[in-house]
C-alpha positions as CSV (number, residue, x, y, z in Angstrom):
1,M,195.6,-42.3,-144.4
2,T,194.5,-43.9,-141.1
3,K,192.4,-46.4,-142.9
4,S,195.2,-47.4,-145.2
5,L,197.6,-47.8,-142.2
6,Q,195.1,-50.1,-140.5
7,L,194.6,-52.1,-143.6
8,Q,198.4,-52.5,-143.9
9,I,198.5,-54.0,-140.5
10,E,195.6,-56.4,-141.2
11,M,197.2,-57.6,-144.4
12,I,200.6,-58.0,-142.8
13,Q,198.9,-60.3,-140.3
14,E,197.1,-62.1,-143.1
15,F,200.1,-62.7,-145.4
16,G,203.0,-62.6,-143.1
17,A,204.7,-59.9,-145.2
18,C,204.3,-56.2,-145.9
19,V,202.6,-56.5,-149.3
20,F,202.0,-52.8,-150.0
21,D,203.4,-49.4,-149.0
22,V,201.5,-46.6,-147.4
23,T,202.6,-43.1,-148.6
24,L,201.4,-40.3,-146.3
25,D,200.6,-37.3,-148.4
26,C,201.8,-33.7,-147.6
27,E,201.2,-32.5,-151.2
28,D,197.8,-33.1,-152.7
29,G,196.3,-33.9,-149.3
30,A,197.2,-30.5,-147.8
31,P,194.7,-27.5,-148.2
32,V,196.3,-24.2,-149.2
33,G,197.5,-22.5,-146.1
34,G,197.4,-25.8,-144.1
35,E,200.7,-27.2,-145.2
36,I,202.4,-27.1,-141.8
37,D,199.4,-28.7,-140.1
38,Q,199.4,-31.5,-142.7
39,A,203.1,-32.1,-142.3
40,E,202.8,-32.3,-138.5
41,M,199.9,-34.8,-138.9
42,V,202.0,-36.9,-141.3
43,A,205.0,-37.0,-139.0
44,A,202.7,-38.0,-136.1
45,L,201.0,-40.7,-138.1
46,A,204.4,-42.1,-139.3
47,N,205.8,-42.3,-135.7
48,T,202.6,-43.9,-134.4
49,A,202.5,-46.4,-137.2
50,Q,205.9,-47.9,-136.3
51,T,205.0,-48.3,-132.6
52,A,201.6,-50.1,-133.2
53,P,201.5,-53.1,-130.8
54,D,199.7,-55.3,-133.2
55,L,202.5,-54.7,-135.7
56,I,205.3,-55.4,-133.3
57,A,203.9,-58.8,-132.6
58,T,204.3,-59.9,-136.2
59,C,208.1,-59.1,-136.4
60,V,207.6,-57.9,-140.0
61,T,209.2,-54.7,-141.2
62,R,206.5,-52.1,-142.1
63,R,206.9,-49.8,-145.1
64,V,205.6,-46.3,-144.6
65,G,206.7,-43.3,-146.6
66,A,205.8,-39.6,-147.0
67,R,205.2,-37.5,-150.0
68,L,206.6,-34.0,-149.7
69,H,205.9,-31.0,-151.8
70,P,208.1,-30.5,-154.9
71,V,211.5,-29.0,-154.3
72,D,210.4,-25.6,-155.9
73,H,207.3,-25.3,-153.7
74,P,207.5,-22.9,-150.7
75,A,206.4,-25.6,-148.4
76,F,209.1,-28.1,-149.3
77,A,211.6,-26.9,-146.7
78,S,209.1,-27.0,-143.9
79,D,208.0,-30.5,-145.1
80,A,211.6,-31.7,-144.9
81,E,212.2,-30.2,-141.5
82,I,208.9,-31.4,-139.9
83,V,208.4,-34.8,-141.5
84,V,211.9,-36.0,-142.0
85,G,213.3,-34.2,-139.0
86,G,210.5,-35.4,-136.8
87,A,209.8,-38.9,-138.1
88,G,213.0,-39.9,-140.1
89,L,213.4,-43.1,-138.1
90,A,209.8,-44.2,-138.8
91,L,210.0,-43.7,-142.6
92,S,211.1,-46.2,-145.2
93,Y,211.3,-43.6,-148.0
94,I,210.5,-40.1,-149.2
95,M,208.2,-39.6,-152.2
96,L,209.2,-36.6,-154.3
97,P,206.7,-35.3,-156.8
98,K,207.2,-33.3,-160.0
99,V,210.8,-34.2,-160.5
100,E,212.2,-32.6,-163.6
101,S,215.9,-33.4,-163.5
102,V,218.7,-34.9,-161.5
103,R,219.2,-31.4,-160.0
104,D,215.8,-31.7,-158.4
105,V,216.8,-35.0,-156.9
106,E,220.1,-33.5,-155.6
107,R,218.2,-30.6,-154.0
108,A,215.9,-33.0,-152.2
109,V,218.8,-35.2,-151.0
110,D,220.5,-32.2,-149.5
111,A,217.4,-31.0,-147.6
112,I,216.4,-34.5,-146.5
113,D,219.9,-35.4,-145.3
114,A,220.2,-32.1,-143.4
115,A,216.9,-32.9,-141.6
116,T,217.9,-36.6,-141.1
117,R,221.2,-35.8,-139.4
118,S,219.3,-34.0,-136.7
119,S,217.0,-36.9,-135.9
120,A,217.8,-40.2,-137.5
121,G,221.5,-41.0,-137.0
122,E,222.3,-40.1,-140.6
123,R,220.4,-43.1,-142.1
124,P,220.1,-42.2,-145.8
125,L,216.4,-42.3,-146.8
126,P,215.7,-43.6,-150.3
127,L,213.7,-41.5,-152.7
128,H,210.7,-42.5,-154.7
129,V,210.3,-39.9,-157.5
130,L,207.3,-39.0,-159.6
131,I,207.9,-38.1,-163.3
132,E,205.0,-36.0,-164.4
133,S,206.0,-33.9,-167.5
134,P,207.3,-34.5,-171.0
135,A,210.6,-32.8,-170.1
136,A,211.0,-35.2,-167.1
137,V,210.3,-38.2,-169.2
138,Q,213.3,-37.2,-171.4
139,Q,215.4,-37.3,-168.2
140,A,214.0,-40.6,-167.0
141,F,217.3,-42.6,-167.4
142,A,219.4,-40.0,-165.7
143,I,217.0,-39.7,-162.8
144,A,216.7,-43.5,-162.4
145,A,220.5,-43.8,-162.4
146,H,220.8,-41.6,-159.2
147,P,222.0,-43.9,-156.3
148,R,219.4,-42.5,-153.9
149,V,216.4,-43.1,-156.2
150,E,214.8,-46.4,-155.3
151,S,211.6,-46.2,-157.4
152,V,210.2,-44.1,-160.2
153,S,206.5,-43.5,-160.6
154,F,204.5,-42.1,-163.5
155,G,202.2,-39.2,-162.7
156,L,199.5,-39.7,-165.4
157,M,197.1,-36.7,-164.7
158,D,199.8,-34.1,-164.4
159,F,201.5,-35.5,-167.5
160,V,198.4,-35.2,-169.6
161,S,197.6,-31.7,-168.3
162,A,201.2,-30.6,-169.0
163,H,200.4,-30.9,-172.8
164,A,198.0,-27.9,-172.7
165,G,195.1,-29.8,-174.2
166,A,197.1,-31.6,-176.9
167,I,196.3,-34.9,-175.2
168,P,192.5,-35.3,-174.6
169,A,191.1,-35.8,-171.1
170,F,190.0,-39.4,-171.7
171,A,193.7,-40.3,-171.9
172,M,193.6,-40.1,-168.1
173,G,191.0,-42.9,-168.0
174,M,190.3,-46.4,-169.1
175,R,188.4,-47.8,-172.1
176,G,185.2,-49.5,-171.3
177,T,184.7,-53.2,-172.1
178,G,184.2,-53.6,-175.9
179,D,185.6,-50.2,-176.7
180,D,188.4,-50.6,-179.3
181,T,188.8,-47.0,-180.4
182,T,189.2,-44.7,-177.4
183,L,192.8,-43.5,-176.9
184,D,192.9,-44.1,-173.1
185,Q,196.0,-44.2,-170.9
186,F,197.1,-47.5,-172.4
187,H,196.5,-46.5,-176.1
188,H,197.3,-42.9,-176.5
189,P,200.8,-42.9,-178.1
190,L,202.4,-40.1,-176.0
191,V,201.1,-41.6,-172.7
192,L,202.2,-45.1,-173.6
193,R,205.6,-43.9,-174.7
194,A,206.1,-42.1,-171.4
195,K,205.2,-45.3,-169.5
196,L,207.6,-47.4,-171.5
197,E,210.5,-44.9,-171.1
198,I,210.0,-44.9,-167.3
199,A,209.8,-48.7,-167.0
200,S,212.9,-49.1,-169.3
201,A,214.9,-46.6,-167.3
202,C,214.1,-48.3,-164.0
203,H,215.1,-51.8,-165.3
204,A,218.3,-50.4,-166.7
205,F,219.4,-49.3,-163.3
206,G,217.7,-51.9,-161.0
207,K,215.0,-49.6,-159.7
208,V,211.3,-50.2,-159.2
209,P,208.9,-48.9,-161.8
210,S,205.6,-48.0,-160.2
211,H,202.5,-47.6,-162.5
212,C,200.1,-44.7,-162.2
213,V,196.6,-44.7,-160.7
214,V,193.3,-45.7,-162.2
215,T,190.8,-43.0,-161.3
216,E,187.8,-45.3,-161.8
217,F,188.3,-46.7,-158.3
218,R,184.8,-48.2,-158.2
219,D,185.3,-50.2,-161.4
220,R,187.2,-53.3,-160.4
221,T,187.1,-54.7,-163.9
222,A,188.9,-51.7,-165.3
223,L,191.4,-51.7,-162.4
224,R,192.3,-55.4,-162.9
225,R,192.7,-54.9,-166.6
226,A,195.0,-51.9,-166.0
227,A,197.1,-53.6,-163.4
228,K,197.5,-56.8,-165.5
229,T,198.5,-54.8,-168.5
230,A,201.0,-52.7,-166.5
231,A,202.5,-55.8,-165.1
232,S,202.6,-58.2,-168.1
233,A,202.9,-55.8,-171.0
234,L,204.7,-52.7,-169.8
235,G,207.2,-54.1,-167.2
236,Y,205.9,-52.4,-164.1
237,T,206.4,-54.2,-160.8
238,R,204.3,-52.0,-158.6
239,M,201.2,-49.8,-159.0
240,W,199.6,-46.9,-157.1
241,S,196.2,-47.1,-155.6
242,I,194.1,-44.0,-154.7
243,H,191.6,-45.9,-152.5
244,P,192.0,-48.8,-150.1
245,D,189.4,-50.8,-152.1
246,Q,192.0,-50.9,-155.0
247,I,194.8,-52.6,-153.0
248,R,193.7,-56.2,-153.1
249,P,192.9,-56.3,-156.9
250,I,196.3,-54.6,-157.6
251,I,198.2,-57.1,-155.5
252,E,196.3,-60.0,-157.1
253,A,197.1,-58.7,-160.6
254,F,200.8,-58.3,-159.8
255,S,201.1,-61.7,-158.2
256,P,202.4,-64.7,-160.2
257,S,199.9,-67.5,-160.7
258,V,200.0,-70.7,-158.7
259,Q,201.4,-72.5,-161.7
260,E,204.1,-69.9,-162.2
261,V,205.2,-70.2,-158.5
262,E,205.2,-74.1,-158.6
263,T,207.3,-74.1,-161.8
264,A,209.7,-71.5,-160.4
265,A,210.0,-73.4,-157.1
266,D,210.7,-76.7,-158.9
267,I,213.4,-75.2,-161.2
268,V,215.1,-73.3,-158.4
269,A,215.1,-76.3,-156.1
270,Q,216.7,-78.5,-158.8
271,A,219.2,-75.9,-159.7
272,R,220.3,-75.5,-156.1
273,E,220.6,-79.3,-155.8
274,H,222.9,-79.4,-158.8
275,G,225.1,-76.5,-157.6
276,W,223.5,-74.1,-160.0
277,A,224.9,-75.9,-163.0
278,P,222.8,-76.2,-166.2
279,I,219.9,-78.6,-165.9
280,S,217.1,-80.0,-168.0
281,V,213.5,-79.7,-166.7
282,A,210.6,-81.0,-168.8
283,G,212.8,-81.2,-171.8
284,K,214.0,-77.6,-171.6
285,L,217.5,-76.4,-170.8
286,H,217.9,-74.0,-167.9
287,D,221.0,-72.2,-166.8
288,R,221.9,-69.2,-164.6
289,A,220.0,-66.7,-166.7
290,S,216.7,-68.6,-166.3
291,F,217.5,-69.5,-162.7
292,R,217.7,-65.7,-162.0
293,Y,214.3,-65.2,-163.7
294,F,212.6,-68.0,-161.7
295,W,214.2,-66.7,-158.5
296,Q,212.6,-63.3,-159.3
297,V,209.2,-65.0,-159.7
298,L,209.6,-66.4,-156.2
299,E,210.6,-63.0,-154.8
300,R,207.5,-61.5,-156.4
301,A,205.4,-64.3,-154.9
302,H,206.8,-63.7,-151.5
303,Q,206.3,-59.9,-151.7
304,T,202.7,-60.3,-152.8
305,G,201.8,-62.8,-150.1
306,C,201.5,-65.9,-152.2
307,A,201.7,-69.4,-150.7
308,M,205.2,-70.7,-151.2
309,P,205.9,-74.4,-152.0
310,E,207.7,-76.2,-149.2
311,A,210.8,-76.8,-151.3
312,V,211.6,-73.1,-151.3
313,R,209.7,-71.7,-148.4
314,D,212.7,-71.6,-146.1
315,Y,214.6,-69.4,-148.6
316,F,212.4,-66.5,-147.5
317,V,212.1,-67.1,-143.8
318,N,213.7,-64.2,-141.9
319,S,215.0,-62.8,-145.1
320,P,215.2,-59.0,-145.5
321,E,212.2,-57.4,-147.1
322,S,213.0,-56.0,-150.6
323,I,211.1,-54.4,-153.3
324,H,213.8,-55.1,-156.0
């Protein structure tokens, strides 16, 4: 966690924007019996992260969240009290694993808000939720519709194991180069269906779909293929990493190309010059629908640290950071 926080600072300084989140983990990172110690460490790290002097000098908002235990876990209440109660002002969001229904979201909101009121001036913390079972996938649209949910992630390994062996273990992995037959995480029908349901639910309600991990963290080729497929074919706009070495390849895969950025900048600049009325660019008609699309390309370029053409660079100077 410390290494990831330091890398976040370095990349903020490099790109002039916070190009990835750091989620401090109270769940899988905590040994059995050590949940309170883990929560206290997470709270301390979150508070320290927001007061780092090399961050303050950049004037860029940092995004640090915390993953608590599931709402039905005995440690959830103490997680909320220690982490949210002790570091609420330093956190950008709370990650909630193993969400099964809107009721789970409501239970988490109640506990988080109770802890927040005692420490953070009643600032409502957004929730990033993990969907990790077939029953939860069926509830994806209802969960994504909740006003406190900002992002929905897919928990691949728990989803596979929830099928009691009906989905083979290699559905948690990636095909090798030249392998056209293995039903990996992008080709097993049940896994692919779950990913598409979550992405569709998020886009229906303006939330952020976040793709699952690639466990082959030393295989950069597999990671790039997974990230590119998630972004271009499945509609995901973010992706989890499980090791700091995965961060740059993921950001690169989710970034628009130089040509895409230049085209978007040209169309948006011309649209603005013409008062957002329909225009013709390179023999093609563009109106507000396509203006919105190309503006989103520029937003994605800004969020991933791409160089911005001068014609549109000022649009993003001192603008609020957003993941939408």
